[in-house]
C-alpha positions as CSV (number, residue, x, y, z in Angstrom):
1,M,97.5,116.6,114.3
2,K,100.5,117.4,116.9
3,K,100.1,113.3,118.4
4,L,100.0,112.2,114.8
5,L,103.0,114.5,114.0
6,V,104.6,112.6,117.2
7,I,103.6,109.5,116.1
8,V,104.8,109.4,112.4
9,T,108.3,111.1,114.2
10,A,108.6,107.8,116.6
11,L,108.4,105.6,113.3
12,V,112.0,106.2,112.9
13,L,112.2,105.7,116.0
14,S,111.7,102.5,116.7
15,A,114.9,100.5,118.3
16,C,112.9,96.9,118.0
17,S,114.9,94.3,115.3
18,S,111.1,93.7,114.4
19,L,111.8,95.6,110.9
20,R,109.4,94.7,108.1
21,T,111.3,95.2,104.5
22,S,110.2,94.5,101.3
23,Y,110.6,96.1,97.7
24,D,109.6,95.9,94.4
25,Y,110.7,97.5,91.4
26,D,110.8,97.5,87.4
27,P,112.8,93.8,85.9
28,D,113.6,96.0,82.5
29,I,115.4,98.6,84.2
30,N,119.6,98.2,84.5
31,F,120.4,99.3,87.6
32,S,123.5,99.3,87.2
33,D,123.3,102.4,84.9
34,V,122.1,104.1,87.6
35,K,124.6,106.1,88.6
36,T,122.9,109.5,90.0
37,Y,120.2,110.8,92.0
38,A,118.8,113.7,93.3
39,W,116.0,114.5,95.6
40,I,112.5,115.8,95.1
41,E,109.7,117.2,96.9
42,T,106.2,115.4,96.5
43,K,103.3,117.6,97.5
44,T,100.7,115.7,99.3
45,P,96.8,117.2,100.0
46,D,97.3,115.7,104.1
47,S,100.7,117.4,105.4
48,T,100.0,114.9,108.6
49,Y,102.7,112.2,107.3
50,Q,105.5,114.7,106.7
51,L,107.9,114.3,109.3
52,G,109.5,117.0,111.4
53,D,112.6,118.9,109.9
54,L,114.9,117.2,112.2
55,M,113.9,113.7,111.0
56,D,113.5,114.4,107.3
57,R,117.5,115.6,107.7
58,R,118.2,112.5,109.0
59,V,116.0,110.3,107.2
60,R,118.0,112.0,104.1
61,A,121.2,111.8,105.9
62,A,120.3,108.0,105.9
63,V,119.4,107.7,102.3
64,N,122.2,109.5,100.4
65,N,125.0,107.7,102.9
66,Q,123.1,104.6,101.8
67,L,123.6,105.4,98.2
68,Q,126.9,106.6,98.1
69,Q,128.5,103.7,99.9
70,K,126.4,102.0,96.6
71,G,128.4,104.5,94.2
72,L,125.7,106.3,93.5
73,T,126.0,110.6,93.3
74,L,124.0,113.1,94.6
75,V,123.5,116.1,91.4
76,P,121.3,118.3,90.7
77,T,117.7,117.5,89.5
78,D,118.3,117.9,85.5
79,K,121.4,115.9,85.9
80,A,120.2,113.0,87.9
81,D,119.4,109.2,86.1
82,I,116.9,108.7,89.3
83,L,115.2,111.0,91.2
84,I,114.0,109.9,95.1
85,N,111.3,111.1,97.6
86,Y,110.4,109.2,101.0
87,L,106.8,109.4,102.9
88,T,105.9,107.8,105.8
89,K,102.6,106.4,107.5
90,V,100.8,105.0,110.3
91,D,98.4,102.4,110.7
92,K,97.0,101.5,114.1
93,K,97.1,97.5,114.7
94,I,95.1,95.4,117.8
95,N,96.9,92.4,118.8
96,I,94.2,89.9,120.6
97,D,96.0,87.5,123.0
98,T,94.3,84.8,124.8
99,F,96.1,82.3,127.1
100,N,94.4,79.6,128.5
101,N,95.2,78.6,132.4
102,N,94.0,74.8,133.2
103,F,95.1,73.0,136.3
104,G,96.1,68.8,135.7
105,Y,95.3,66.8,133.1
106,N,91.8,65.1,131.9
107,P,91.5,63.8,128.2
108,Y,88.0,62.2,129.0
109,Y,86.9,65.6,130.8
110,G,84.4,67.4,128.4
111,P,80.5,67.3,127.0
112,Y,80.6,64.0,125.9
113,Y,82.4,61.9,129.0
114,G,81.3,64.3,132.1
115,P,83.2,65.1,134.8
116,N,83.6,62.2,136.1
117,W,83.9,59.7,134.3
118,G,87.9,58.1,132.6
119,W,91.2,59.2,134.6
120,G,93.4,62.0,135.1
121,W,93.1,64.8,137.1
122,G,90.5,67.2,137.2
123,G,90.3,70.6,137.6
124,A,89.1,74.1,136.7
125,G,90.6,76.8,134.8
126,H,90.2,80.1,132.9
127,S,90.7,81.9,129.8
128,Q,92.2,85.5,130.6
129,T,92.4,87.7,126.9
130,T,93.7,91.0,126.6
131,V,93.7,93.3,123.8
132,R,96.5,96.0,122.8
133,E,96.5,98.7,120.1
134,Y,99.7,99.5,118.6
135,D,101.5,101.7,116.2
136,V,103.0,100.8,113.1
137,G,105.2,103.3,111.2
138,T,106.5,102.8,108.0
139,L,108.6,104.6,105.7
140,I,108.5,104.0,101.9
141,L,111.0,105.3,99.7
142,D,110.6,106.0,95.8
143,M,112.7,105.5,93.0
144,I,111.5,107.6,89.9
145,E,113.4,107.5,86.1
146,A,114.2,110.5,85.6
147,K,113.7,110.4,81.9
148,T,110.9,108.9,82.1
149,G,108.6,110.2,85.1
150,Q,108.3,106.4,85.8
151,L,108.8,104.6,89.0
152,I,111.1,101.8,88.9
153,W,111.8,100.9,92.4
154,R,110.1,101.3,96.0
155,G,110.8,100.0,99.4
156,S,109.3,100.5,102.9
157,V,110.1,99.3,106.1
158,A,107.7,98.9,109.3
159,D,108.3,98.6,112.6
160,T,105.9,99.1,115.8
161,V,106.3,102.5,116.9
162,R,108.2,103.6,119.7
163,D,109.9,106.8,121.0
164,Q,113.6,106.8,122.1
165,G,115.5,109.6,124.0
166,S,118.5,111.0,122.8
167,P,119.2,112.6,119.5
168,D,122.5,110.2,119.0
169,E,119.8,107.2,119.8
170,R,117.1,108.4,117.1
171,T,120.3,108.8,114.7
172,Q,120.9,105.5,114.9
173,V,117.3,103.8,114.7
174,V,116.9,106.1,111.1
175,N,120.6,104.7,109.9
176,K,119.6,101.0,111.0
177,A,115.9,101.5,109.5
178,I,117.1,102.7,105.9
179,G,120.3,100.3,106.0
180,A,117.9,97.6,106.4
181,L,115.8,99.0,103.7
182,L,118.3,99.4,100.9
183,T,120.1,95.9,101.8
184,D,118.9,94.6,98.2
185,Y,119.5,97.7,96.6
186,P,120.7,97.4,93.4
187,P,118.7,94.4,92.6
188,K,120.2,91.5,91.2
189,P,118.6,90.3,87.8
190,G,116.3,87.5,88.0
191,K,115.7,87.8,92.0
């Protein structure tokens, strides 16, 4: 469980520019009417995906900063237009690479022509296959319409999990990930 917590925490610590973002939303919602938001807590049966307190504060601060830059105001839950929350997950991935190393060139070398047929260079070759297992961390941000309780916007940001050193580096990576996630919020009608 502690290992998984470290991996999940490292999600937001990835510093590569390979961030993958996506979002979906209810096209019937007029997002220009959304002016206020509040955080809600979601109880999940599997608490292993919860970030530690320091990372949780970094994520919330980054989301607050981005939403406030977009004109939204943090208010108490009973006064909010939307309620927001996030969750995290980690998936194991496998990467298989095969490299062929042939010496020379012979277009007629093969099972139909034999080794001495045609022109070109002969030569031996070999293939090398490497298998690498790695973790991909995903942070999902949900926005729920306060009046109806319906999900109206969901965005996700994913990247390969990497460790980072200092608290400042972790904060920078979180800010970058949340900034990328909320780049296209609010959604424009017709997109």
